N, C-alpha and C positions, 0 to 999 in steps of 0.2 A: 638433670636425669632423674625420671620417676622411680619412686618406687618399686622396685624390683620384685618379679612373678606375680602379681598381685592376685594375673587371671589363674593360679593355680595351686591349687587345693593344699597343696603343704606349704605354699606361704602360712596358714594359719593355723598355730598352737594352740594346743592347750595351757592358760595362766598355771599351771601346773610344769611343767616342762619350761618354768623361767627364758620363753621362745618369746618376743615382741615386735610383733611387726614395725610397732613407731613407738618407741622409748623417750620420753618426755622429763627432761632434768628443771624441775620448778615447775611449781602446782600457783604459778598466781596468775595475774587475771592472764600475760599471755598465751603462756605454757596449760588454763584451762582453757581460753577460745580455739585457740589450738586445735585441741582436742575433742573441741564438742564438734569442729566443724570435716575435720579425719569423719569421727564418728559419724555423723549426720551424712556426708557424702557414700562411705561405703560401713553400712553398721555390720561386714562382716570380719574387719582389722579391728587384728586386736594392738589399743595402744592404753599407753602405760602412762600415767602420770608420776614422778616421783619425786616427793619432799621430804625437806629433812623432817618441814615447823609445819605444820598442817592448821596451828595457832593462829601462821600466817603477824607473827608480833612484831616484826622487822617489817616485813615485805612491805613492798614501793604501793602495790597495791592498797595495804589497812591502811599506808600512812598518807594519798592523795589529797590534795586536793578538788581534787576529780572536778574537770570544767572543760569544757568543749568549744573551740571555734573554727573558724575558718580561714582566718585572717594570720599565712603564713606566708614565708618567701620563697618555696619551695612548689612549684607544682602537684607533686607526689603527697606531700600534706596538706592539699588542701583536698586531694580527692581520695583520702584518705579521711578528713576528718567527716568532708559530707555523706559517704557510706556509713561512718560513724555516727548521724543524729540520722541519718533517716532506719540506724536499725536501731538507737534510742528511745523513739519513736514509737518505734513499732515489740520493743524487747517483747513484749508478753506473746510475739507470735512465732518469736525466735524459743525463746527458752523456757515458755513456763514447762511444766513439769503438773503432770492429769489436772491437767484449766487452770489450776490458781495463776492471779495478777499476780507482775510486778510490775514492783511500784517501787523507781532510781526517782521521785521524785523535781524532774526532769525540770529544768527551769529555762527560760530563751531572755533570756536578758540585754544580749549583747556582749557584747566585749568594745570599749573605746580605750584608745593609743592613741595616746597626745604628743604633740610633737614642734621644741623650739624652731626656728628661724633656718637651726644647721639641721636638727632632722627629719624637715621640713619634705626634701629630694627623696629621701631613703622609703616615707611615710608614704610618698604619693606613688614611687615605685611598682614598690609592694602593694597599695591599691589597682596597680594596670593586671599585675599577673590576680589577685584573687579575681577583678570583673572578667576582669579575660579563658576565667575557667568558672563562672556561676554563683559567685558569692557575691550576697546582696549587699556591700557595704556604703553607706552611707560616708562622705570627705565632709566637716562640717565648722565652718571658720572661728574665731571664737567670738562671732559674737553668737553670733548659733548654738557654738556650744552652751553659752548664759543659758540664752533663754528654752536648752531644753535641762540644762543641769543647774541650775539658781545656786545650791550648793557648793559649786563650787567656780573656786576660784584661776582663771584663764591667764593671771600674769603668767609672760615671757612664752606664754603658747600661743605659736601662729595655727596650727590645725586639729584636726580631732579624725580620726574614719573609728565610724562607729556599724558592727554587727546589726541587724534589723534580722537578720533570720538566721537562725541552724549554730547560736553562738549563745553560749549557758552555763548552767552548772547541774551537777548530779549527785546519786550518790553512788559515788564510787562502789569501795565496799557491797554493798548489793549489788551491782555487774557483776562483779567479781565471784561473788559466792553463785547467784546465778549461771551465770557460765560450768563454772565445776558441778556446782550440781546436776545443771542438765547431764555433761560430756557423762559419769559418772552412770545417770540416770539411761543412754544409751552403750550401755555395757565397756566405758573407757574404768579401768583400772585401778583403783591406789596405790602405791604404793607407799609406806614409809621409809626414807632410808636417806643418808647421804652417801654422795658418789665419789668415792673414794681415787676413784681411777677407771682410764677412758682405755680399753684396748685396741688398737687400731691394728688394719692389716694394710702391708704396700711400706714403699719407698721406694726414693731417689726422683724420676719422671715420672711414676704410676700412682692414678688415682687413693690416696689410703680409702677406705674403707673400716666404720667405724662400727668394729666390731661387739664388743658388749663392757658394760659399764660391773664396778664393783660397790658394794657400798659396803660402810665400814663395817656392818658384822657380820660381813662377809658373803651376801648373795652376790649370785654372779647375775647379769641378766643381756642373755642376751638379742639382738632386736635389727633390724633387716633399716632400719631408718632411723638417726637422735639426733635428736632437737635439746638447743643448748637454749633456755626459759629462762635461765636463774638468773638476770636483770644487776642488780646488781653485783654481782657475784659473777659473771655472768664472763670476763678476762678472770679467776682466778679457777673457776673451777676448765681449761683449756690451756695454764701455765705452763705442763708441761709436757704440753705437745706443739709448739714453737709453731703458734698459731699466734696472729698479731691481732689482736684484738683492745683497743685503746677504749678501754670503754671500765669508768670505775663509778663506786662509792661518795654520791658528792652529799652534800648533807645538807638540807634545809628546812627551816625552822621557820613554824607559819603560827601568825598570833589571835586570838584568837579577846577582840576586842567590843568597848560598849561605849555606845555615844547616845546623847540623851538625844540629841539632835535627827531624824529619824534624815536617811539620802534617799529622796524621792527617787521612785525609777533609777535603782543608781544598778548599772551593768558593770565589768568586772573593769574598771579602772584601771590602767596601766601612766605611770607618771613618765615625764621627760626621765629623771631621774633611777628609773629601773623598778621601783616601791610600786606596789598593784596590790589592792585590795577589793572584797568584793561580801555586800551581804548573805549571810548563810543563818535564817532563821532570825533571829532578834537582835542577834550581834554581828559584827562584817569577822572575815578572816584580813590578813593580812599579812604582803613578805618584802624583804627585802632584798638588794645583791647580798651576799653576803660575804663579810670579809676574809675566813677560813677558805683558802683551797687547797688541803691535802684534802684527801679520799680519805674510808672506811672511822669517820672521826665519835666516837660513842654518841647513840640514838640521844643525846639531851637537848633539849633549848639554851640556845643562845641569847641570852637576854639581851646580850649586849648589843644584836643586832638593833635592836629599836631601844637607842641611848635619851640622852636627850634634844641628839647635834639629827637622828631624826628622826622623831617623834619634832622637831621644828617645820620638818623640809612636808612633813603629812601634812601640819595642820597651818603650815602657808595654801597646798594646797588645796582642802578642804576643810575650812576654819571652825565647821562643827566640832571638827576631831581634837580644838583646844580641850576640850572635857574631853575626850576619852579613856577611858581606865583598863589597861592591859587584866583581864579575867582569865587568863590561861595562857599556854602555848607548848606544840609538838613539832617535833626535828620526824623529819623522813628522808630518804633518800632518791635521793634522782638518779636512777644506772646510766651517769652522767658520759655520752663518749663522743671525747677530750681532741676527739679530729675531727671535726665538726658540727658536732651540735646532734645528727641525727640517726635514726635508726640502722641496727643494720639488721636485716630480713633475706634469706634465703640459704643456699648451700654455704659453706664453711670455704676458704678458695685450696683446693688442694685435697679435697677430699669428692667422693663419690657418693657418700650418705648420709654427716653430717651438718647440720642447720643449722641457724642462728634466726633467734628471734629476740633481740634486745639493744640498746643502748637508748632507747627514745628520751633520754634528753626531758622529762619531763613534761614529755607531752603522750607517753603509755596512753593513761588509760581511756580517753578519748579511741585512741589510735586504732584499739583490741580487736574489737567487731571483720574491722579491717585486713588488719595485719594478721592473725589469725585466718582469716581464707584466705589471704593470699600463698601465708608461705603454706595452709594445707592443699592450694593448688599447687603449687611448685612441685612438693612431695608428690603427689598420687598422679599428676600431669606433665608435671619436670619443665612447665613456666606457670608466673600468675596466671591471670585469668581474668579476673573480673576488674583487679585494680594491679595495671603494672606499678609494680613493686621495686621493678631493677634497679633504678636509681639508687635505691636503697643496697645495692649487694653488696656481700664484704671485699670480691675485686675490687671497690673504688677506693681500700684501705692498702691494697695491697701495691696499686697501680700508682699513687700518693694522688690520690686526686677527689677529693676533699665534694661533697655537697652539701656548701654552708647553711642552712640555717640560722637567719637573722633573728624573726621573733623570737627569740629564747627568754620564756618571764623567768626571773629572781632564780 
């Protein structure tokens, strides 16, 4: 259902009245992207982004490894990535303020998924889906992998899938800041504060209506529509509203490695064992399947994830890493959707005007441009227009019908 009475002058109130047409909780990349697309679509709309910490010190947007790929198993994720790469390639056309160029350092060496004989059928099945949706992915045999990447040990590898275009990495925090800066320049309102309560109307069989939010300092902000873009904390935000939203803050450690031997033409490599690595300037960054399963762990790097056994796994696959050194590490949260490792985009079930854009499970930064546009269209027009993200709707959780994404990294 679209936002009500958008054509009515009474829908647009002064910010001094604390009445906002669309209030977005969370000013990370999802909230910022949604605000940008809303203001770009309707400059008269009053849009506010409410954020408790504008330093973003613990935000997934700040701590992301910021890569983009088309090698997903769900078509909607492939489509979001395809929109995302085009947006990144032309980002200054969208987000430049006063003609200032935006440099995201986008580079596209591709992703390289490796498969053992047991994993090969799944890799081929994913390739069929990706190719059917226009992704340029090449399947390489072990000898072909050796020719392309002589630094790679293909022992135990029968097949690799290499992205030929539209895959690589970029400066994610710069994209986030560009979205936020542009949204504010278009008139979005920046509100600093922590949401302590969400007040709703309606009960029983009726659709509920999110009427207002109360901040920690006592301010009450009424709204025509409300967006939960709180990322890893999105479930916590709605825990008092009887909303099923199985999203948690899953800690992931990223290691910065130095290696004396250059890995020529190195893509983002995903090994059969689950570890990944890619170049980052003159270093490499890498991550592994984490050992801890709990949510909300402190944001401290877990150096034990790269112990001697894991070090040996890396050095087996890339022998040059026998001489690697850990330079430093950082930890960030995946806003992990434990239901099916996919985002939740669209209206929250049972609500007329309460929306969600969260739970991207590690691929949010690359999908922010398309996801923000899709949600803005859903709010303003009643349904997504450019990318059909309805398979990612909250109702699938209520129905107990997961849309499983098989290609989840680290």
